[in-house]
C-alpha positions in Angstrom: 3.7 -38.8 57.8 5.5 -35.5 58.9 9.2 -35.3 58.1 11.4 -34.7 61.2 14.3 -32.3 61.4 16.9 -34.0 63.6 18.2 -31.2 65.8 19.0 -32.7 69.2 18.8 -29.5 71.2 15.4 -28.7 69.7 13.9 -32.2 69.3 10.3 -30.9 68.6 11.5 -29.1 65.5 9.6 -30.6 62.5 8.9 -30.0 58.8 5.2 -29.2 58.3 5.2 -30.9 55.0 4.4 -34.3 53.5 0.8 -34.7 54.8 -1.7 -35.8 52.2 -4.9 -33.8 51.6 -8.3 -35.3 51.2 -8.2 -34.4 47.4 -4.9 -36.2 46.7 -2.5 -33.2 47.2 0.5 -33.1 49.4 1.8 -30.5 51.8 5.1 -29.2 50.4 8.2 -29.9 52.4 11.0 -27.4 53.0 8.7 -24.4 53.3 7.4 -24.3 56.8 8.7 -25.7 60.1 7.2 -25.8 63.6 9.4 -25.9 66.7 10.0 -25.4 70.4 12.0 -22.4 71.4 15.5 -22.0 69.9 17.2 -20.7 73.1 19.1 -23.9 73.8 20.5 -24.7 70.4 24.1 -26.0 70.4 26.5 -24.4 67.9 26.3 -27.5 65.7 22.5 -27.4 65.7 22.5 -23.7 65.0 24.5 -24.5 61.9 22.0 -27.2 61.0 19.2 -24.7 61.4 21.0 -22.2 59.2 21.2 -24.8 56.5 17.4 -24.7 56.1 17.7 -21.2 54.6 15.0 -19.7 56.8 13.8 -16.2 55.8 11.8 -15.6 59.0 11.3 -17.1 62.5 8.0 -16.3 64.1 8.1 -16.3 67.9 4.6 -16.8 69.5 5.8 -16.4 73.0 5.1 -13.7 75.6 7.6 -11.0 76.4 8.4 -12.7 79.7 9.1 -16.1 78.0 11.4 -14.5 75.4 13.3 -12.5 78.1 13.9 -15.7 80.0 15.2 -17.7 77.1 15.9 -15.6 73.9 16.2 -17.5 70.6 19.5 -18.3 69.1 19.0 -17.2 65.5 20.7 -18.4 62.4 22.4 -15.8 60.2 20.0 -14.3 57.6 16.8 -15.2 59.4 14.6 -12.3 60.6 13.0 -12.7 64.0 9.4 -11.5 64.4 7.5 -11.6 67.7 3.8 -12.5 67.4 2.6 -12.7 71.0 -0.8 -14.4 70.6 -1.4 -14.3 74.3 -0.8 -10.6 74.8 -4.4 -10.2 76.0 -4.3 -13.1 78.4 -4.3 -12.2 82.1 -3.5 -15.7 83.3 -0.2 -17.5 82.7 0.6 -18.9 79.3 0.5 -22.8 79.4 4.3 -23.0 79.3 4.6 -20.6 82.2 2.8 -23.1 84.5 6.2 -24.7 84.8 7.1 -22.1 87.4 4.4 -23.4 89.7 6.1 -26.7 89.9 8.8 -25.3 92.1 6.2 -25.3 94.9 4.7 -28.9 95.0 2.1 -28.1 97.5 0.8 -25.1 95.5 1.1 -27.0 92.3 -1.0 -29.9 93.6 -3.6 -27.6 95.1 -4.0 -25.3 92.0 -3.5 -27.9 89.3 -4.5 -31.3 90.8 -7.8 -33.1 90.7 -8.2 -32.4 87.0 -7.8 -28.6 87.3 -4.8 -28.6 85.0 -6.8 -30.3 82.2 -9.6 -27.8 82.6 -7.1 -24.9 82.5 -5.5 -26.2 79.3 -8.9 -26.8 77.7 -9.9 -23.2 78.4 -6.5 -22.0 77.1 -7.0 -23.9 73.8 -10.4 -22.3 73.4 -8.8 -18.9 73.9 -6.3 -19.6 71.1 -9.3 -19.3 68.8 -11.4 -16.6 70.4 -9.1 -14.3 72.5 -8.7 -11.0 70.7 -4.9 -11.0 70.9 -4.8 -14.5 69.6 -7.1 -13.6 66.7 -4.8 -10.7 65.9 -1.6 -12.7 66.3 -2.7 -15.7 64.3 -4.1 -13.4 61.6 -0.6 -11.8 61.4 1.1 -15.2 61.3 -1.1 -16.7 58.5 -1.0 -13.5 56.5 2.8 -13.6 56.7 2.8 -17.2 55.5 1.0 -16.0 52.3 4.0 -13.9 51.4 6.5 -15.8 49.3 9.4 -13.6 50.5 8.8 -14.8 54.1 9.5 -18.4 53.2 11.0 -20.8 54.2 9.8 -20.0 57.7 9.7 -21.4 61.2 7.2 -20.7 63.9 7.4 -21.7 67.5 6.3 -21.1 71.1 8.1 -22.4 74.2 7.7 -26.2 73.9 6.3 -26.2 70.4 3.0 -27.9 71.3 0.2 -25.6 72.4 0.2 -22.2 70.5 2.4 -23.8 67.9 0.1 -26.9 67.9 -3.0 -24.8 67.2 -1.3 -22.8 64.4 -0.2 -26.0 62.7 -3.6 -27.7 63.1 -5.4 -24.7 61.7 -3.2 -24.3 58.7 -3.3 -28.1 57.9 -7.0 -28.1 58.2 -7.4 -25.1 55.9 -5.2 -27.0 53.4 -7.7 -30.0 53.6 -5.6 -32.4 55.5 -7.9 -34.9 57.2 -8.6 -34.3 60.9 -7.2 -37.7 61.9 -3.8 -36.7 60.4 -4.0 -33.3 61.9 -4.6 -34.8 65.3 -1.8 -37.4 64.8 0.6 -34.6 63.9 -0.4 -32.7 67.0 0.1 -35.7 69.3 3.5 -36.4 67.9 4.8 -33.7 70.2 4.5 -36.1 73.1 7.2 -38.3 71.4 9.7 -35.5 71.6 8.7 -33.2 74.5 8.1 -35.9 77.2 11.5 -37.6 76.8 13.2 -34.2 76.6 11.7 -33.3 80.0 11.9 -36.7 81.6 14.6 -35.7 84.0 12.6 -32.7 85.1 9.5 -34.9 85.6 11.6 -37.2 87.8 12.9 -34.3 89.8 9.4 -32.9 90.5 7.7 -36.2 91.2 10.4 -36.9 93.8 9.6 -33.5 95.3 5.9 -34.5 95.5 4.3 -33.0 92.4 1.5 -35.3 91.1 2.9 -37.0 87.9 -0.5 -36.5 86.2 0.0 -32.7 86.5 3.4 -33.0 85.0 2.2 -35.1 82.1 -0.7 -32.7 81.5 1.5 -29.6 81.6 4.4 -30.9 79.5 2.5 -33.1 77.1 -0.4 -32.7 74.8 -3.8 -34.4 74.9 -6.4 -35.1 72.3 -9.1 -33.2 74.3 -6.9 -30.0 74.3 -6.9 -29.7 70.5 -10.6 -30.9 70.3 -11.5 -27.9 72.5 -9.9 -25.5 70.0 -11.9 -27.0 67.2 -15.1 -26.9 69.3 -14.5 -23.2 69.9 -13.9 -22.7 66.2 -17.2 -24.3 65.3 -19.1 -22.5 68.1 -17.8 -19.1 67.1 -17.1 -19.3 63.4 -18.8 -22.4 62.0 -15.9 -24.1 60.2 -12.2 -23.5 59.3 -13.0 -21.1 56.4 -15.3 -19.1 58.8 -12.5 -19.0 61.4 -10.1 -17.6 58.8 -12.6 -15.2 57.3 -14.5 -13.9 60.3 -12.1 -14.6 63.2 -8.9 -13.6 61.4 -10.0 -11.4 58.6 -8.4 -13.6 56.0 -10.8 -13.8 53.0 -11.4 -16.5 50.5 -8.8 -15.3 48.0 -6.0 -15.2 50.6 -7.1 -18.6 52.0 -6.8 -20.0 48.5 -3.4 -18.4 48.2 -2.3 -20.2 51.3 -3.5 -23.5 49.8 -1.6 -22.8 46.5 1.6 -22.1 48.4 1.6 -25.1 50.7 -0.2 -27.8 48.7 1.3 -29.4 45.6 
């Protein structure tokens, strides 16, 4: 079961550790954290984040997302932008929130199952889009450097780009798929309550609630589409790291040695 960092102004901030591997190992705690954006941290929560002693914070967002809500950074932590969707011409999943201000347009463009299809395609692109391959290669290579740890990585809501990064690393470290999926779906427990007021506002304005749940939450089929793309393009997780990201067997083993005890 994943340990949770209690930071009220970033409720989807979690320790990646404490998962059991299929060979009896355990993912180390206190080394790597996943999160939503850090732009709304209270002063008290910023102090709590500083207490983690982070060496680096990896920001997976687009330039537009960062400009709209820059991170609040704890003293001593280096901020590194790794825009995994730099090559994506469509909106990042989180940027779909802007569509909701026009209920008629949102229902037309995202209703009738279109939003699920859009997210499914986005999750495939997390694996195969050239900028995503470059970005995630940078991210995982950075994780293999001891001087960069402890570290935190995040996107806007901490569920999509962050979700795939977490799932890929846990899978490489031999955490069973059922546990990887459970960790991914835990985001619903934090994100949906955080945005409940927003959901209520937009449903009152006429946005289909199914669209809101699909945009703001996570679904099993989203992550499954990433793994399907991984198998279609690269065979398995080791092939994804080796061929897709250019991270060879030695560096893959280094990641396992760092994160598995």
